[in-house]
C-alpha positions in Angstrom: 88.7 87.4 119.8 91.2 90.3 118.7 91.3 92.1 115.8 93.9 90.8 113.3 95.2 94.1 112.9 96.5 94.1 116.2 97.2 90.2 116.4 99.2 89.8 113.1 102.0 91.8 113.8 102.2 90.1 117.4 102.1 86.6 115.7 104.6 86.8 113.3 107.3 88.1 115.9 107.6 83.9 116.6 106.9 82.9 113.2 109.5 85.0 111.6 111.7 83.5 114.0 110.8 80.2 113.0 107.8 79.1 115.0 105.2 77.4 112.8 101.6 78.8 113.5 98.7 76.5 114.4 95.2 77.8 114.0 93.5 74.7 113.6 92.4 71.9 116.4 93.8 69.5 113.6 97.3 71.0 113.6 97.7 70.8 117.1 96.5 67.2 117.7 98.9 66.1 114.6 102.0 68.2 116.1 101.3 67.0 119.6 99.5 63.5 119.4 102.1 60.3 119.8 105.2 62.1 118.3 108.6 61.5 118.5 111.3 63.9 119.2 110.6 66.9 120.7 107.8 69.9 120.4 108.5 73.1 122.0 105.1 75.0 122.1 104.3 78.8 123.1 100.5 79.9 123.9 101.1 83.5 122.7 99.1 86.5 123.9 98.6 90.1 123.6 99.0 90.8 127.0 102.7 92.4 128.1 103.9 89.7 129.6 104.0 87.9 126.5 105.5 90.4 124.7 108.0 91.6 127.4 109.2 88.4 128.5 107.5 85.0 127.0 108.4 85.7 123.4 111.8 86.8 123.7 112.7 84.5 126.4 111.4 81.5 124.0 113.1 82.8 121.3 116.7 83.2 122.7 116.4 79.8 124.4 116.2 78.8 120.8 119.5 80.4 120.2 120.8 77.7 122.5 122.9 74.8 121.4 119.9 72.0 121.8 116.7 73.0 120.5 113.7 71.2 119.9 112.7 69.1 116.3 109.8 71.1 115.9 108.6 74.6 117.4 105.1 75.8 117.3 102.5 78.5 118.6 99.0 79.3 119.0 97.7 82.6 119.6 95.0 82.8 122.5 91.9 84.8 121.6 92.6 84.3 118.3 92.9 80.7 117.0 90.5 79.8 120.2 89.9 76.3 118.9 93.5 75.4 118.3 94.1 76.9 121.9 91.9 75.3 123.6 93.0 71.8 121.8 96.5 72.9 123.0 95.5 73.2 126.6 94.2 69.8 126.4 97.7 68.4 125.8 98.7 71.1 128.9 96.8 69.3 131.4 96.6 68.8 134.4 98.2 72.6 134.0 94.9 75.4 134.0 94.7 77.6 130.8 97.6 80.0 130.8 98.4 82.3 128.4 100.9 82.9 127.8 102.5 80.0 128.8 105.9 77.8 127.3 105.8 73.9 127.4 108.0 71.2 125.9 106.8 67.8 124.8 109.1 64.8 124.2 108.1 62.0 122.5 104.2 63.3 122.9 104.2 63.7 126.5 104.6 67.2 128.4 107.8 67.4 130.2 108.4 70.7 131.1 105.7 73.8 131.7 106.4 77.5 132.3 102.9 79.1 133.1 102.1 82.9 133.2 102.7 82.9 136.7 106.2 82.2 136.0 106.5 84.6 133.2 104.8 87.9 134.5 107.3 87.5 137.6 110.7 86.8 136.4 112.8 88.6 133.2 112.8 87.0 130.2 116.7 86.0 130.9 115.7 84.0 133.8 112.9 82.2 131.8 115.1 81.4 129.0 117.6 79.9 131.0 114.7 78.0 132.6 113.9 76.9 129.6 117.3 76.0 127.9 117.8 73.9 131.0 114.7 72.2 130.1 116.0 72.0 126.3 119.4 70.7 127.6 117.7 67.9 129.2 115.0 66.8 127.0 116.3 67.7 123.1 
């Protein structure tokens, strides 16, 4: 677990932009299980690729014309139980933080794993996500 002095400003980078921070498994299950509409999930992290690529890309994508009905985030290494629950919904993908996932009507329809984040600039990740938002929202 990371110290809150370090992680609070990192979490606020998304929550101040409109993402809803989820901290319990029950909140995650309620947000993703059998839901109608679209949900964008960001598994946040303290790593450099989260700061330099994942969070900027997710925020930029939400400035797109098509938006998810809901944008949520869990913080790996902080909200451990909530993150573990989110990862159950991300199967068959292996645990990855950061990562960005789009759900439509309770089903995972698009996944951007860490390996796609750490090797691409935020603009490329955002364009990938915008294409998914345009297709599913």
